[in-house]
N, C-alpha and C positions, 0 to 999 in steps of 0.2 A: 318128190320121193328121193331124188338124187341128193338134194340138199340135206334132207333128214338123215340119209345114210352117211353122208360126209360128216355131218355134225356128230353122229353117234361114233363114227370111227375116230374122229378127233378127240372125243371125250375119253374113249378107251385108250388112245395113245397117251393122253395127258395123265390118266390114272396110272398107267404102266410106268411112265417116266417118274411120276411122283413116288410110287412105291419103290422103284429102284434106287432113287436118290435117298429117300428116307431110310431104306435098308442099309445103304452105305454108311450113313451117319450113325445108325444104331449099332452096327458092327464096330464102328470106330469108338463109340462111347463104351461099349461092353468089353473092349480090349483092356480097360482099366476098371475092373468091376468094383473094387473097393472105393475108388474115387466116385464111380457112378452112384453107389449106395449112399455115400455121404452127401453128395449133391442133391440126390432125390429126397433124402430125409430133411436136408436143410431147406429145400424148396417147400416141403410140407410144413415145416415149423414156421417159416416166414409167413406163409399164407394163413396159418392158424392164428397169427397175431391179430389179424383183422377181427376174427370172431372173439378173441380174448378181450379186445377193446369193447365189444358189445357186452360181454359178460361183466366187465368192470362197470359199465354204465348201469346195468341192471342190479348191481350190488347197492346202488343208491336210489333207484326208482323201481316202481312196480310195472310201469308201462312206458312206452315211447311213442308219442303221437297216437295214443289210444291202443297200441298193439302190444301184446304180451311177448315175453321172451320166446316161447315156442313158435309163435306166429312169425316173429322176425327171423328166427332160425330157419323157418320154412322159406322165407324170401331169400335169406343168405344162401342156403343150400342150393336152391334152384339157380340163382345167379352165378355162384362160383362154379358149380358143376357144368353148367352150359358154357360159361366162358372158358373153363378149363379145357373142354373138348375143342373149342375153336382155337384156343391158344396152342394146343398140342398140334393141331393140323396146320394152322396158318400163322402161328405166332412169330415166324421169322420174316414176315412181310415187311417189318419195320427196318430191315437192313437195305431195302431198295434204294433209299436216298443215298446211302454210302456207296453203293455199287454204281449209281449214276455219276457221283462226283469223281470216283477213281477210275471210271471208264470200263469197269469189269462187266457192267450191264450189257455192253455191246457184244460181249462174248456169248451171253445167253441167247441173243437174237439170231446168231448164226448156227446154233446147235439144232439138230433135227428133233426137237421136242418143244411142246408148248411152253412159252415163257412163264405163264402163271404157275404151271406145275413145278418148274425149276425153282422159282422164287419161293413158293409155298413150302417146298421140301428142303430148302437150303438150311443147313445147320439144324436139322430136325433134332429136337431135344426130348428124349424119352423121360428125362427127369421131371418134365412138366406133368407127368402122371400124378405127382404128389399133390398138386392143386385139385385135380379131379377127385382123388381119394379123400382128401380133407373135406371138400364140399359134399361129397356123397355121404360121408359119415355124419356130418351135421344135418343133412337132409333126412337121413334115416332116423336120427334121433327126433327131429321135428315131427316126422310123420307119426311117431308113437306118442308124442307129447301133446300135440294140438287136439283141441276138442272139436271134432268134425263128425258130422253124420255122413259117413261114407256111402257113396252110391257108385254104380258102375261107371257113370260119366266122370265122376271126380277121380276115381282110381285111374282111369285111362288118361285123364288130362295131365297127370303128373309126368309120365314119360314123354308125352307130347310137348309139354312145356320145356323139358330139358333139350329135346332134339330141336325143336323150333328155335329155342333160344340160342343154341349152338350155331344154327344156320344164320340167324340174324347177326350174331357177333362175327361170324365168318365173312358175311357180306360187308361188315364195317371194316374188317381187315383188308379186303380186296379194294373197296372204295378208297380207303386210306392210302393204299399202295398206288392207286391211280392218281390220287392227288399229289403224291410224292414225285411222280413223273413231271407234273406241271411245275411244282415248287422246287424240285430237285433236292430238297432237304426239309421234310415235314414230319419226321417220325414222332416228334413230341406232340404235334397236332393230332396225329393218328392215335397215339396212346391216350390222349385226353378223352377220346370217344370210346376206346376199347377198354383199357384198364380203368379209366375214370368211370365209364358206364357201368361196369360190374360193381364198383364200389358204391355208386349211386343207388343201384337196385337192391343193395343189402339193407336199406332202410325203407320204412313205409312211405307211401306218397303223402301221407298226412303231415309229415314234417317239412314239406316243401310248399312254396307258394303255388297258387293255381296256374299262374302264367307259365311257370317252369314246368309244371306237370303237363300242361297243354303242349309245350314244346317237345317233351320226350314221349308224347303220345301220338301227335299228328305230324310233326316235322321229322324227328328222329325216333322212330317207334320202339324205343327200348322198353316202354311200359308193357308191351306184349310179351316180353321175356318172362316176367313174373307178376308184376303189379296187377294187371287186369285178370288173368286167369286164376291167380292165387286168391284174389278177392272172392271169386266164385266158389272156390274150394273151401275157403274159410268162412263163407257166409257173410262177408263184409260188403258195404256199399262200393260200387265200382268208382274208380277215380273219374271225376268229371261227369258223373251220372250217365255213363255209356249204356247202350242197350244191352239186354241180356245175352244176345248172341255174340257179343264182343269177346267173351271168355273163350270162345272156340275159334277165334280168328287167328291165333298165332301161326298156324301152318300157312295161311294165306298171306299174312304179313311177311313171313320168312321167304315165301316164294317171290313176292313183290320186291323185297330187298335184294334177293339174289339176282333177279333180272336187272334191276337198276345198277347193282354193283358190276354185273357183267358188261353192261353198256358203258359204264364209266371206265372200266378197265380197257375195253376196246378203243374208246375214244382217247384215253391217255396214251396207250401204246401206239396208236396211229399218229399222235402228235409228236412223238419222240424224234429228235433230230440228232442224236448222238452228241458226244462231247468233243469230237474232232481229234481225239488223241488215240 
């Protein structure tokens, strides 16, 4: 009971520290509102280029891997919106390697706040809302354009996919940060799994080899962000002929990823030996 109370108290302390630090960065960015608006719009336009490339492909073909444009837009919207939420909350984790190299990471260790909260909220960028907005717009269009026999389960699964996907991507950010403690400079490795992961999920699993699909299903379970549950919603065969209940597994996968990422973070933080400077 005492350990549970201590854990809850620690979580509240971390959330409070995160909100305070994020609020500081928001106030800083809003001090120059015109600049903020331009950077937010620019962020939205840049991310929209990904979907523009998909539209250009469909100007030449009727389907991609057997999937129609609305179906791929559905995958795209789910992936980008989920990743955008994770990127907004924990997108600054890739600066950890730089902090370790210049010795500023040691400063975070002596502050009376959880280190993960400090790193997660560091340089909190509200402009990243542009990615979420763009993904949500595409998702909204896809929901009206796809031919689906909607049921209560399918309707409820859509927000579950977005939230679970955001948690899975967040776990990847945390695990990547833990790896940076060991490697001391691995932000590009982390980005390959986070930014690269969301780009991967914008396309249907049928365009990739089966061995690759197995890897992102069982080893790095990105397939549960959208491929598997979206196949259920769209009435398509599951990747790798998974069982029917797999479509409803994203919350469990997100929980497992969060636990593993938390353990990796604790192990990485426990192995840190400072720069000596």
